[in-house]
C-alpha positions in Angstrom: 1.8 41.9 -20.1 2.4 37.7 -20.6 0.9 35.4 -18.7 2.0 34.4 -15.6 3.0 31.0 -15.9 0.9 28.1 -14.4 1.9 27.6 -10.7 4.3 23.9 -10.4 3.0 20.9 -9.0 3.8 19.7 -5.4 6.2 17.0 -5.2 3.3 14.0 -4.7 1.9 14.6 -7.8 5.0 15.0 -9.6 5.5 11.7 -7.9 2.3 10.7 -9.0 2.9 11.1 -12.2 6.3 10.0 -12.3 5.2 6.6 -11.4 2.0 6.7 -13.3 4.6 7.3 -17.1 5.9 3.6 -16.0 2.5 2.3 -18.1 3.7 3.7 -21.4 7.2 2.0 -21.1 8.4 -1.5 -21.6 9.6 -1.3 -18.2 6.3 -1.3 -16.5 6.2 -4.4 -14.6 9.6 -4.0 -13.4 9.1 -0.6 -12.6 5.4 -1.8 -10.8 7.6 -4.5 -8.1 10.4 -2.1 -7.4 8.0 1.0 -6.3 5.6 -1.6 -4.8 8.2 -2.9 -3.2 9.8 0.6 -2.0 6.4 1.6 -1.3 5.7 -0.8 1.6 9.0 0.8 3.6 9.5 3.9 3.0 7.9 5.0 -0.7 4.9 7.4 -0.4 3.0 7.2 -3.3 1.0 4.1 -3.9 1.1 1.6 -6.4 -2.6 1.1 -7.3 -2.7 3.4 -10.4 0.4 2.2 -12.2 -1.4 -1.4 -11.8 -4.3 -0.2 -12.6 -2.7 1.3 -16.1 -0.9 -1.8 -16.7 -4.2 -4.1 -16.3 -5.7 -1.8 -18.9 -2.9 -2.3 -21.3 -2.7 -5.9 -20.8 -6.0 -7.4 -19.0 -5.3 -10.9 -19.5 -2.1 -10.5 -17.8 -4.2 -8.6 -14.7 -3.7 -11.3 -12.2 -0.2 -11.6 -12.9 0.6 -8.0 -12.4 -1.3 -8.6 -9.3 0.9 -11.2 -8.1 3.5 -10.0 -8.9 2.4 -6.7 -6.6 1.7 -8.9 -4.0 4.9 -10.8 -3.4 6.7 -7.4 -4.0 5.1 -5.6 -1.9 5.9 -8.5 0.7 9.4 -8.2 0.4 9.3 -4.9 0.7 7.5 -5.4 4.1 9.8 -7.7 5.2 12.9 -4.9 4.5 10.6 -3.1 6.2 10.3 -5.4 9.6 13.9 -5.7 9.3 15.0 -2.0 9.4 12.6 -1.4 12.3 14.5 -4.5 14.5 17.5 -4.2 13.5 18.3 -0.3 12.8 15.5 1.4 13.4 17.7 3.7 15.5 19.8 5.0 12.8 16.7 5.0 10.1 14.3 6.7 12.2 14.8 10.9 12.0 15.1 10.6 8.5 12.2 8.5 7.9 10.3 10.9 10.2 11.6 13.5 8.5 10.9 13.0 5.0 8.0 10.6 4.8 5.0 13.0 5.2 2.5 12.4 7.6 4.1 10.1 9.5 5.3 11.4 12.9 6.7 9.8 16.4 3.1 9.8 17.7 1.6 7.8 15.1 4.2 5.0 16.0 3.0 5.3 19.4 -0.6 5.1 18.5 0.4 1.6 16.7 2.0 0.7 19.4 -1.1 0.8 21.7 -3.0 -0.8 18.5 -0.8 -3.4 18.7 -1.1 -4.2 22.2 -4.8 -6.0 21.5 -4.9 -6.0 17.3 -1.6 -6.4 15.9 -3.2 -9.0 13.3 -5.5 -6.2 12.0 -3.7 -3.9 12.4 -1.3 -4.9 10.2 -4.4 -6.5 7.8 -6.1 -3.1 7.3 -3.1 -1.1 6.9 -2.4 -3.1 4.0 -5.9 -3.3 2.7 -6.6 0.1 3.3 -5.2 3.9 2.9 -3.7 3.8 6.0 0.1 4.0 5.5 1.4 0.7 5.5 5.2 1.3 5.8 4.6 2.7 9.4 3.1 -0.2 10.3 6.0 -2.7 8.5 8.5 -0.4 10.1 6.8 -0.2 14.0 6.2 -4.1 13.4 9.9 -4.9 13.4 10.3 -2.2 16.0 7.4 -3.2 18.6 9.1 -7.2 17.8 5.3 -8.3 16.2 5.3 -11.8 15.7 7.1 -12.7 12.3 4.2 -15.4 11.3 1.6 -13.1 11.8 3.5 -10.6 10.0 3.9 -12.2 6.9 0.1 -13.7 7.0 -1.5 -10.1 7.6 0.7 -8.7 4.8 0.0 -11.7 2.5 -4.0 -11.6 2.8 -4.0 -7.8 3.0 -2.0 -7.0 0.0 -3.4 -9.8 -1.8 -6.6 -8.5 -1.1 -6.2 -5.2 -2.5 -4.3 -5.6 -6.0 -6.2 -9.1 -7.0 -9.5 -6.8 -6.3 -8.1 -4.2 -8.1 -7.4 -6.4 -10.9 -9.7 -8.2 -11.0 -12.4 -5.5 -11.4 -10.4 -4.0 -14.5 -9.7 -7.6 -16.0 -13.6 -8.2 -16.0 -15.3 -4.4 -16.7 -12.4 -2.9 -18.2 -11.8 1.1 -18.2 -14.9 2.1 -16.7 -14.3 0.8 -13.8 -11.0 1.8 -13.8 -11.9 5.4 -14.0 -14.7 5.0 -10.8 -12.0 2.9 -9.1 -9.0 5.9 -9.2 -11.7 8.7 -8.2 -13.1 6.8 -4.8 -10.1 4.4 -4.2 -9.3 5.5 -1.1 -13.3 5.1 0.2 -13.6 2.0 -1.4 -11.0 0.2 0.6 -11.8 1.8 3.9 -15.3 0.1 3.3 -14.2 -2.9 2.1 -11.9 -3.2 4.7 -14.7 -2.3 7.7 -17.4 -4.6 6.5 -14.6 -7.5 6.4 -13.8 -7.3 9.7 -17.3 -6.6 10.8 -17.9 -9.8 9.1 -15.3 -11.8 10.8 -16.6 -10.0 14.2 -20.2 -11.2 13.4 -19.2 -14.5 12.9 -17.0 -14.9 16.0 -20.1 -13.2 18.1 -22.2 -15.6 16.5 -19.8 -18.9 17.2 
């Protein structure tokens, strides 16, 4: 009697492993740029694990890698905005069908958020594990001011990637394992604290 073959990993795990394998190739930085841009509009796996792996392999280049990731993410976000503004009728059905966890109801919820919190909605989506692609596409669909969209995207994505790079630059592998384990929780808490801080300043002033 032979042992049963182990179950095949799910699609998300296989995509995660595929993203991470680029860190061990000469094309790691190129892959980071392309995958970060794609994640802003349709790709389901965040680029942070690849960024962390590349930063660990070249800590002196950590901030340069974060800058590449930020620029690529904002460029991808603008592509998403353009798709939402100009071609949503063509792309909406395949988008909802093939991007997991995203639904027409999610878009409606985003529209309601934009009524009052356009900048902060985009900012928190760019900083935290909230699916950023939902906000880049919906910003185009709902004609969010492009200047507000770009500013929120640059600040949130830059803050996210430079925070990761800075911690790895300073502390190396130990903090990388900690970030990888608690990344979602850390970014949510950081986002809440940041927005709360701005709210307190506004209230005091």
